[in-house]
N, C-alpha and C positions, 0 to 999 in steps of 0.2 A: 578642603576639597582636594581631590587627586590631581596631581600635575605631572605624573610620570608617564612612561611609555605604556600604551594600551596594547595588550596582547590580543591576537585574534580570538574571537569568541569560542571557537572550537577547541582552543587550548584551555579554557576555563569553564565552559558550560557544556553539560552533557545531557543527553536524553537516552535513557536506558529503560526498557520495559521492566527490568528487575529492580530498579531503584525508584522509590516513591511513585510507583504506578506509572512510570514513563513521563512524569512531569519534568521539565527542565530543572536541573540542580547545578549547584556549583560543583565542578568536577572534583571527584575524590571525597565528596561529602554526601550527606543526605539532607542538605539544606536547600529547599526549593527556592527557585528564583522568586516565586510569588511571595514567600515569607519576607525576604529582604525588601522587595518592593513595598509590601504592606507596612513594614516598619518605617521605611523612608516616607511613605505617604502620611504616616502618623507623626511626622516631624521628629522621629528619633534620629539622633546624631550618628554620624559615621563611627565616632569613637565608642558610643554606646553599643552599636551593633558589633563592632570588633571586640569589645569586652565580653559581650554575650556569646560570641562565636569566635573563640581565639584562633581557630584554624583558618579563618578568613583573613584576607589582606585587603588593603585599600584598592588594589588592582581588581580583586574579585568584585567588590561593590561597583566599581566603575564599569566593569564588564556586564554586570547585571543590568545596569542602567542602559548601556549600549544595546544589550539584547532586547530590552523592552522597546527601545527606540526602533530598532530594526524590525521587530515584530509588528509594530504599528505601521511602519512604512511599507511593509510587504503584506498587509492585510487588506481585504476588501471590506470596506465599511458600508453598510446599508442604512439609509435613513429610516427610522421608524415612523410610520404614519399613524396619526391619532385617529381612532375610529369614531 
């Protein structure tokens, strides 16, 4: 697990309409945040992700997780009613 200093998200996550259709990516790459989150959700280890994407750092993965957390905290969730 990451235990270093966390850099601000805007230093590591970018949204650019010209990169991956405007989806959030790890800055300087074409690696979408959703891909990293999906791999983590499937219990892939950080080391495995880093081996698969050598341009990533542990700080990048930590920032992806922080980005997801902030996205949930700043989203309005609506309960779905069963018909």
